[in-house]
C-alpha positions, 0 to 999 in steps of 0.5 A: 557320468558319475564324475559329472554328477558329483561335480554338477551341484558345485557348478555355476556362480551361485552354487554355494548359495544354492546348496545353503538354501537347499540345506536350510529348507528342511530346517524351515519346514520343521521350524514352521511345523513346531511353531504351528503345533505349539500355537495350535491352541490359537488361530495363528497356530493353525495359520502357521502350520500349513506353511510347514509344507511350503519349504518341502514343496519348494525343495521338491520343485527344485529337484524337478528343475534339476531334472528339467535341466539335465534332460535338456542337456544343461551343464549347470544346476538351476537357481532357487528362483521363481518360488511360485513355480517351484512350489507348483512343481513340488506339488506335482512331484508329490502327485506323481510319487503318490500315484505310483505308490498306489499298487504298493498300498493295495498289495500292503492292504491285501497282505494285512487283510490276509494276516487278519483273516489268518486268526480265523483259520487257526486249527484248520491246517488246509486254510492255514496253508492257503493263507500262508501262501497268499500272504507270502505271495502278496509280500513278495509282490509288494517287495518286487513292486518297491524295486519297480517303484524305485526304478520307474518313479525317478524316470516318470518324474524326469519325463514330466520335467522334460515335457512340463506336463503331468501326463508325461509322467504316465507316458508308457511308451516313453517310460518303456523305451527309456526304462529298457535302455542301457543309458538310463539303467547305468544312470540309475545304478550309479545313483545308488552309491550316491544315495547310500554315501550321501545318506550315510554322510547326512546321518553321521554329520547331522549333529553338526548341521553339515549333514543337511547340506551334504544330503541336499548335494547328494540328492541334486547329484542323484536327480541329475543322473536320472535326468541325464539317463533319460536324455541319453536314452532318448538322444543316443550318441551318433557314432562316426562312420567312415564314408567313402567319398563319392564323386559326381563324375569319375575322372576318365584319366589321371589329372596331375595335382597341379591341374587340380589346384584352384590356381594351376601351377605354371610348370615352366617355373618348376625346375627339371627333375632329370633330363629327358634322355635320362628319364627315357633310359631309366623308364623306357618311356618318353618324358612328355612333360619335360622333367616331371616325375612319371606319377605326375605325367601323362605318359605316352609310349 
């Protein structure tokens, strides 16, 4: 699976164009943002500034397209086309991601509220202990939820892409079935080294601009793994099982091979194997078929 993921972005006739476009979209986003800020003192700057969001949304929309293809079993990556749909899918990508961050935001808010309240407990040993315990528990829950988020959010996006419905990202039955499956767990674990290596190369090669394209390549491979994991979780491979042949009617006697052929063989055209007398002397039985071997003969005493 990991080998397929690494090769996936390079497949197809337009692979190079796709990687170039994907690597340049963040540049366009930053460029529009800087131009918009520089011209924000005039009306045109306020018009240009929102355009900085479009390349980012298109990039997120492409990741949705990768998930959609992977969950459908498509071996080739999608192309950058239907820009309107890419931007729309990118917007829904953000909505799903933001909804799943709400528990973390709540836990973080509780943590900071507890920290702020701790100032009022200075000098009160019992109150300080309670505040410290509550803060520690809240921080631990927040960290644990980050791990849950990292595992479930890609799965939710993959299911949304598979069904092309926003509600599918919150289908608990599918998320539980796939999330607890071995297939998705393996795919998610394999995505970790892809993310780490891709991020390291992107950061180290940023100054020569190659890092942008390497990062995009790694992200496509990573989202392919998420989609592939969901696909295999919901469509487990059927292992072959040896099945004994069942006959509608069992033969009541042995049928020679020549009689089981579509066009029976004329026995008279086949040379004798041995004389009847020799056969009788060797086996003690009559050669009813005049020279046929005993395993192909309707033997009679």
